[in-house]
Phi, psi and omega in degrees: 000136182292139179301131179252142170231124183052039174082002181244148172304145187309311183295323177294320179297315179295318180303319181296342184247015180298329184260009181236032179283160179265103183269338180199143181244132170234135180249111181305131177083359180241135181280134177282126174281318178197154169243100183275192180295327181233324187256137171254124189244135184232148171289122184256316174210184179298327185256351188228159173239157171249125178254118175258118181268107182286180175265010179294148176235136180236142170221150182054035179062025176231138172286126187242000180154199180229155178234126181305133175067008182301316182299317180293322178294311181300313181298319181294314180295313183298315182289329174297316180292323179305318180289327182290331187246013183293346174284343179273316184203139176296152180231174190277351190291130176252308181200166181232091183285345180202153183298344180254001185232146173222138172261127187228161176294142176277116183233172177262105182296141172290147183282010176227157170235163182234145175249124174268127185236134175244351186221155176275089186210178180124160183229353180280170180296335183257006183290160180295325179291316178300315179299317182296317178298332180272009175094001180289132178237357170237109188240116180052037177089359181253135177272128182253138181285160175286160171081013180282147178259151178304140174070015178265163186289137173288164180300329177202163175294139179231160176247124178240112183276157172226151170279156183269130173024089180286199182301333180269003178083001182252150172284148182233135178299144176213197180219166177306310184297320180294320179297313183290315182293330180278348180083008178300316179219141180290158179300321180299312181292319181297322177299321177294318179299312183297316180295317180295317181297317179295320179294314179298317182295316179298321177297317178296320179296318180296317180293317179300316180300320179294339180259009179082023182236163172245124171267101188281319177199167181197163180246141175233148171233150185226158177216169181240144172270186186292344179265357182089010178285136182278135178233150168277131181229181175071259182212167179214129172056036175269166177290351173277322185262356189225161175243113179251137175235154170286136181281325193295334179238016181301305182296319181298316181292320178295321179297330180272002179082018181256161174284154176299154177276122190245171177227070184200189185281007173299338174305315179286315182300315181294323177297314181299319178295326183293337178255012173086014180264130180229024177105353180254142177084185181301143181278122179287154179286140179272125179299155182302320183293328177288319178297319179294316180300318179296317180297319178301315181295319179299312182293318178300319180295318177306313184289324178294312185290315186272342181074016180226155179291143174280121178242107184293150176253126183239179176090016179082183185272351175067201183267084179273123181239148180287000000 
């Protein structure tokens, strides 16, 4: 039986909300710290920030449109994971006043982020698979063996760091040695980051496997408090920051020369690539059926990972007080 939300089949419910997505958040009386590609961040108190997760979707470092309920799904998955992994590393989450909003500790973000990778995959110009196809065998400081096939498992999980949004607004691949030698992050802190990222990734992979999924790769961001304690910030294991595949037909699809079947924003990325868009020039409009398909995947992933039904919250953000 097709999944129902508020008495309607899931796709019909999403269709009804195609024109009511949250494209930008403004909080009266609160100063915006930043309006990112997906998140709008506000100063909430001296010690806290409010993160509003919009329904914007970005690929190739460009915002290309909105997906119904995306913000609530991302916030829900990330905050569920924050509680699941708080024994590994403290995180920034303080409270969740609305399914699309989170109040978090104000921390000092590290100027780098890290991608944990378990598979030779990706579709962007800077992805490990693209680099490998172009003959690169040393990627972000890691040596890759010859003869690997697309979307296959790496010999071990690796951490590949990037600098955050340079002068051109794009993240750039780097390596552990480059980060430390340039002074962006101390060796002590980077070692903590790498160990935490590998631990978090392995935990995420085990949970995904138990749910019939493969967590192929994911992105983490970290920050420091005034004492120098490392925290997990931003988001964790969401379909925006991660690549999830179905396990049951993974081998079959690879044997047939196809990409794995996924539950992430590759739905949008692949559509954009199919019409020749790679982040340059005017952003083409995303058709309704692609937006609906992406929303279905986001909601399905929420329900698979958390083990609970996605129940949307409507009616605006209400009277949220610090």
